[in-house]
N, C-alpha and C positions, 0 to 999 in steps of 0.2 A: 712685445705686445701680444695680445691674444688674437689669433686668426681662426676663423671657421669658414670652411669651404664646402659647399654642397652638403651641409650638415643635416642629418635626419635623426630624430630620436623617437623611440616607441616605448610604450609602457603597457604591459599586459596584452601585447599584440596590436594595440591601437596606436596609430600615428599621431604624435603630438604636434610636430612640425617637420617640414621636409625642405630640402634644397636651400637651406639658409646659408648665405655667404656674407662676410663682413669682417671688420677688424675693430678691436677695442684697444686704444692706445694707452701707454702708461700714464697714470695720473688722472685718467678720466673717471668720472663718477656717474655710474649707470643706474638708472631706475628700471628694474625688470618688472613689467606689468602684463596683465592678461587675466582672463577670468579663471576661477578655480578649476584646476584640472587641465589647464592649457599646456603645462609643461615647465613652469618656472622652477620648481624644486628639482625636477629631473635635470634641467640645464645646470643648476647649482652643483648637483652631484657629479655631472660630467666635468665641470670646471675643477672640482676638487680632485678628480681622478678616481673617485670611488666606483664609477660605472664607466663602461665603454660606450662609444657612439655606435649607432646601427650602420649608418653609411656616411661617407664624407670624412672630413678632418676637423679636429678641434685641437689647436696647439697653443701652448703658452710656454714661456721660458722655464726650463727645468730648474734654474737656480732660484726661482722665485719662492719665497716663503708665503704659504697660503694660510690665512686664518679664517675660521668660520664659527658662527654661533651655534653651538649644539642645541638641539630642541628638547633634550632631556638631561637630567643630572641625577645621579644616584645619591642616596642619603649617606654622605660620608662623615666620618668622625675626623674631620680636618678643618682647621680654622679657615674662615672665609678669605682672609687676606693671603693665606698660603695657597688656597685653591686658585686665586686670581694670579698669583706669582707663577703658578704652573703654566700659565699661558705663554710665558717667555721660556720656551723649552731649553734654549741654550744657556740662559741665565741659571735655570734650575740645575742643569747638568754641571756647570762650572761650580756653582755654589756648593753642591754636594761633594764634588771631587776635591775641593779645597780642604775639606775636613779629613780626607783620607789619603791624599797623595803624599808619598814619601820622597820621590825623586826631586832633587832640587831644581834641575833644569825644567822638568815638566811643571813644577810648581811655579816657577818664574813665568813660563808661557801662560799658565792659567791666570796668573795675576795680571799679566799684560792684556790678555783678551778680556778679562773681567772689567778692566778699566775702559777698554775700547768700546764695549757695549754699554757703558755707563751703568755698570752693575751696582755701584755703591748707592745709587739713587732709586733702584728698582722698588724697594719696599715703600718708599715715599710715593712713587708714581702709582703703585697699586692702591695705596690708601686714598689717593686723590680720585682715582677712578671709582672706588667704592663710595666715597663721599658724594661725588657728582651724581651717582645713581641712587642716592638716598639712604646709604648705610651710615649709621652713627659710628663713632669710634668704638663704643662697646660692642656693637653688632659685628664689627669687623673681626673681633676676636672670638665670636661664637662659631660653633661647628656648623658645617653645611647642613647637617641633619636637622638642626633646629629651625630652619627656615621653611616657609610654605612654598608651594610649587611656583607661584609667581615671583617670589624673591629669589628662588634658585635660578629662574630664568635670567634675572638681573645679574646673578653671579656668572652665568654662562656668557652673557654679553661682556661683562668686565674682563673675563678671561680672554675673550677674543680680542678685545681692544688692547690688552696687555701685550699681546704678541707683536713683535716688531716685523710686521708683515709687508709684503709687496702687493698682495692681493687680499682684500677683505670682503668676505661674503656674509651678508646679514639678511636673514629671513625673518621678516616681521619683528624687528627689534623693539618697536614701540608698543607692542601688544600689552605688556605688563608694566609699562611706565606711566607715571602721571605727568602732568604738563610741565612741571619744573624740571623733571629728569629729561624730558624730551628736548626742552630748550637747551639744557646742558649738552646733550648728545649732539644736537645740531652744531654747536660751537666746536665740539671735539672733531666731528667728521669734516667740518670745513677746514680744520688745521691738518687733517690727515693728508700725507703726501703720496700715499700709494694709490693703487687702482681699487675702486670701490664698486661692487655690484650689490644692489640693494633691492629687496622685495618689501613693499610697504603699501598699505591701503590708506595712508594718511596723506592727503593732497598737499597740505601745507608743509609737512615734513619733507616730502619729495621736492617741492619747489625750493626749499631752503638748502637742500643738500646735493642735488644731482645736476649734471649739465647735459646728460643725454638720456633718452628713454628707449629701451629695447622692448618692443611690444609684440606679444604673441597673440595671434588672432587668426581663426580659420586655417590652422595648420601652417601659418606663415609667421616668420619672425622679421620684424622691420625695425631699423634703427632710425631714431629721430634725434635731431640736434635741439638742445634746449631743455628746460625743466618741464614739469608735468603740465603746467598751464599752457606753455608753448606747444607741447605735444597735442593737447586737446584741440587747440585752434587749428594746428596743421592737419590733424587727422580729420577734423570736421570738414575742412576745405577739400581735402582729398576725397572724402566720401561723397561730398556734394558734386565734385567734378566727375567722380566715377558714376554716380547716379545719372548725371546728364548724358555721359557717354553711353551708358546702358540704354537709356530711353531713346537716344538717337539711333543706336544700333538696332534696337527692336523695330523702329519705324522702317529702317532700311531693309531689314530681313523680311518684314511683312510685305513691303513693296515688291521685293524680288520674288517672294513666294506667290504673291498674287499674279505676277506676270507669268511665272512658271505654270501655275494651275490653269491659266487662261489659254496659253498658246502651246503647251506641251504636245497636244494631239494634232495640231495643225502642221502639215508638212512644210509649209512656207515659213513657219516660225520655229521649227524644231531646233535648227542650229542655234538661234538666239536663246531659246529656252534652255538648251544644254549648257550654253555659256554661263547663264545666270545660276544654274544648278551648281556648276563648279565654283562660281564666285561665292555662292552661299556656303558651300562646303569649306572654302578657304578662310572664311571669316572666323577669327578667334573670338570666342564668346567672352564678353565683358560681364563679370559677375555683378549682380545688383548690389548697390551700397548696402552693407550689412553692419549693424551695430549690435553688439552682444545684448541679448534680452535683458531688460532692466526689471527690477522689482517695482511693484506699485501697490501701495496700500494706504489706508487712511484710518485715523482713530475714530471709532464710533462715537456719536454724540452722547455726552453724559446724560443720565436720566434726570438728575436735578443738580442745581448749584446752590451754594449757600455762602454767606460772607460773615465772618471769616471761615475758611476751610479748616485751617489749623493756626493756632496762635501760641507763641512761646513768650512768657513773661518772666524776666529776671531768672532765667534758667542757668543752673550750674550743671555742667555735664562732664562725665569722666568715667573711670573704671575703678571700682573699689574705693579706696580713699584718695585716689589721685585725680585731681581736677585738671581737665583739659581745656574747658571753655567756661567762662564766667559771664554773668549778667547778659545772657543772650536774649535779645528781644526781636521777635520776628512775627509778622502778621501776613498770612498768605490769603489773598483774595482770588477770585476766579481769573483776574487779569494779570496776576503775578507771573512773571517769566524770568527766573533768576538763575544765573550761572555762579557757581561757587569757585573761587580762586584761593590759592594759598599754597605755601611750601609743603613738601612731603612731611607728613606726621604732625601738621599743625592742628588737625582736628576736623577736616571736612567730612570724613566718614563718620566721625563721632557725632557731628551735628545732624547728619542725615539719619542715623540710627535713632537719635533722640527724637527727631521730628516725626518719624513714622511710628514711634512707640516701641521699637525693638530694644532700645537701651533705656533703662530707668533713669530718671533725673536724680541728681544728688540734692537739688533744691529748686524752687521756682514752681511755675505753673504751666501746664500744657492743656490747652482748650481745643477740642475737636468739634467742628460743626456737626449739626444733626444729620445733614445729608452728605457729609464728606465721604468720599470713596477713594482711597489711596491706591495707586498702582506703583509698586515699589520694585525697581530692578536693581538688585545688589551686584557688587563686583563679581561675586561667585554664584550668581543666580543659576547658572547651568548645573551646578553641583546638586541642586535640589530637584532636578528632573528625575522621573522614573526611567531608569536606563532600560528596563525590560518592556516598556510600553512604546507604542508608535505614536506619531503626532495625532493621528485620528483618534486613537483610544484615549490619549491624554486630554484632548479637547472634549471628547464625548463625556468624560467624567465631570467636566465643568458644566457642560450643556447637554444633559441627557435627553431633553425633550426636543432638541433641534434636529431636523432631518439631516441625514448623512450628506446629501448633495450640497446643502448650504455650508456644512462644515468643511467639505472638500474644497469648495470654491474659496472659502476664507483662507484655508491653509495654502491654497495654490498661489495666492497673492504674496506669500512669504517664501515661495520657491519650493513648496512641498507638493509635487505633482507626480502622477503615475505611481510607480512602486514606492517612491520615497514617502508617500503619505502613510503607508502601512509598514514601513521599515522600523525596526526597534531603534531607540535613541542611542543605544550603546555603539551602533555602527556609524554614527554621525560624526562629522568633523566638528571642530570647535565652533566654526562659523554657523553650521546648521543648528547646533544646540543653542547658540545665542539667538538665532532667528526664532526658534521655537519658543524659547523663554519670553521673548518680546511679544510674539503672537498671542500667548496666553494672557499677558497683561492687557494687550489691546482689546481682546475679546470681552473682558470684564467691564469695559466702559467706565474707567475711572474719571473723576473730575479733578484729581490732583496727581500728577506724575512726578515721582521722585526717582531720578535715574543716576546711578553711581557707575560711571564708565560703561555706558550702554554699547559703545562701538567696538569693544574688545572682540576680536575675531571676525568682525563684519568686513566684507570686502567693499570696494569703492562704490559699486552700484547699490548695495544695501544701505550703506551710509548715506548716500544721496537720497534714497527713498525715505529713510528715517527722518532726515532733515526736512524734506518736503512735507511729510506727515505731521511733524511737530509744529511746523509753521502754521498749519491749519487746525491744530488741536484747540478745542473750545473749552479749555480748563486751565488750571494753574500748572506751572512747570518749575521744578528745581532740579538742576543737573550739575553733576561733576563729570567732566570729560577732558581727555587730552586732545580731542579733535577740535582744533580752533575754528574750523569752518562751521562745524555744528554749533559751537557756542555763539559765534558772531551772527549766525543766521537765525537762531531760535531764541536768544535771550535779549531782553530789553534792559536789564540791569545786572550788575555784578556785585557780589558780596565778597569781601576779603576776609579769610579766616587766617589769623596770624597772631602770635604772641598772646594766646589765650582769649582773644576777642573776635567778635564778628562785627564788621563795620562795612559801610557802603564804600565801594571802590569807584571813584570818579575818573574814568579813563577807559582806553581801549585795551585790547589784548596786547598790542605793541607796548603800551604804557606799562602793562603788568610785567612784561619781559624786562623792561628797564628797572622797575621796582624790585624785581626778583634778584637782579644782579647786585643792586645796592644792598638788599637785605642779606645776601650771601656774604658780601664783603664785611658788613657789620658783624655777622655771626663769627667770621674768622677772627676779627679783632677781639671780640668778647672771649672767644676760646683761648686766644693767646694770652689775654689778660688774666683769665682764670688759671691757666697753666703757670703763668709767672707768679701769681699770688700763692698758689699751692707750693711752688718751689721755694719762694721766700719764707713761707711758714715753716717748711721742712728744714731750712737752713738757719732759722732764727735761733739765737742763743737760748738755752734753757736756764732759767733763773735757779740759782743754788738754793736749796731749802734752808730753813733756819737752822742755826747751829745745834739747838737742843733736839731737833728732830732729824738731823742729818743721818741717813742710814749708813751702815758700814758697807765697805766695798763688797761687791758680789763675790760669793764663794761657791765652791763646787756643790754646796748643799742645796742650791736652787733659789737663793735669795735674788730679788730683783736687782739689776745692775744700777750703779750710780748714774743718773742722767747726765751729770756734768762730765764724768769720765767717758760715757758713751758718746756724748756730743763731740768731745775732742777726738775720739777714735774715728767718727764719721767724717770730720773735717780733714783728718790726716789721710784717710782713704780716698776722699774726693780729690785732694791735692795730688796724690799719687796717680790717680786716674788721668788727671790733666797732663801730667808728665808723660805717662805711657801713651796717651792718645797722640800727643805731639810727636813722640818718637815713632809711632806707627805711621803717621802721615809722612814723616821724613823718609822712612824706609820704603814706603810705597812709591814715593816720588823717585827715589833712587832706582828701584826695580823697574819702574815704568820707562826709564831712560834707555838709550841704545848703547852708550859707551860701556856700561858695565858688562855687556854680553860679548865684548871683544875677548879674544883668546888670552891676551896679556892681563886681563882683569879677572881671570877665573878664581884666583884666591880671594879677591875682594867680593866677588859674587857669592862664593860659598860662605864667606863670613857674614855678608848681609842677609842671606837666607836663613842662616842659623840664628842670627840676632832677631830677625823677624819672627821666627818660630818661638823663640824665647819670650819676646815681648808679647806676642799673642797669648801665650799660655799664662803669663803673669797677669795680663789684662783681664782674662777670663776669671782668674782666681780673685783678683782684687774687686772686680765687679760683683761677684757672688757675695763676697764678704761685706762689701759696701751696702748692698741691697738688704742683706740680713740685718746688719747693724741699724740701717735706717728704719726698717720695719719695727725693730725693738724700740728705737727712740720714739717713733711716732705713737707706738702703743702706750708709752709712758705719759 
């Protein structure tokens, strides 16, 4: 287990928390919470062993394998699936050594260990991880360099999950995921048998995955039993009790002080006054109940409304010549409050970009109301901020005639106070940049809000403030979000984007999770059917051409080979591969046994290893020749 005793951590000379003591038992799933800067990431680093503790002890079993999700990934010329396989460091080491090891006994040990760690299924497991996180089969073969920053973070997550870890540390794993990927990740983490420590600002995700909360507040670290909702109730009750105790103590102290002030100068009462002074000094001060300061803002009332705000009639949307959505019909009135659901890649962002006019339609009609004023928050909205400007300067450019005092007060509601209001954006965290981008939209008083993942990088308090503000917004709302609490609180209806269509979804978010599982199962069946059809076509006999046009056999001069002859060659090679694969399986089973490693079996072991090496080499050659011949046949 993980033990921490009188633990204190500092950063840049500032105490994050002090004198923390407790234990994390194997198999526990911990949600690590607290305001930004409280010390969550520093505690992660201490658990990894990358930094030392300032005072106290932090111990974990030395034999544990620790996996963590890296926050950056370099642009590598390495296939995505290979990058994920690197997460299982032992598998990668054995896999590489099998190609170079010459010693028979060492080779036998490697094969034994390879089987013990289920090495033969590792590529399949890596592919499943990538598929669950939204990567298509084709994307899994692309180089890491070809993916955007958000998708590289998904690769980092997949690599961490690939590790056969005892302790898994995940810092904001849902930031770059959409809802269907989050639902998949929840299922994966619920099956995970190791110890999990998780930082997340998604309440529903925490509720679904953790059984304890480790909360950092006011330089103290407190462990709570239960998920996040249970923690909130327990903490609220504790704070209420603490406030009552504080109020009671303040009354007692005031009463004592009044007695002291009244009788301290009187000789007859001096002894009693001194007694009460000592009593007052002995009292341990109870801190007033304190809740971390919350954000509070509201959307400004729109200048005008119109109906419809935006209407799409029989719209076909896509990119280039590729259609993504067809026959889209959507009428947005001031009362519309719509949440968009759908699998990854189904077209939600395509619909939003078409709706706001960022993406040209392939056909159909888009009608924008005379007084429509769209506030659009894109997934990568923060990338459009001026990194050299401060929040105050950025807002002044939009509202040059508004007094600075009013602008400062407005920015203060988004957490930009004091020096932060004049600090350049390049020095901001992802959460601060997202808050600023949102503030700029709010200032412009839109009557139609189109939000594509607005909660990325926002902490729990800001998400709550956004949810409350959206509920009071006096205009239309269209939102894509992986935050289920935000969707359920702010949307009156859901539209499902799937299979090239946009249709009404009659059900709750729980119903959508059920629909998504069914849809995934159907897609797996379709994929298998497509693969089976492709294989059948490749293996189908090629009809012999008519006698009068039958070409001569291929010669060294470069003439095309005879399809019939080539088909016979492919069939022969395929049959040989079946024999070789069966022989490989037989030899692996033999080498995985224990009897063959007895001293009296040394000759048999040597023979088996030699035969295994020979079969492997022939298999490699036959596979190469088979693939080349198959490609030639398919080209004909």
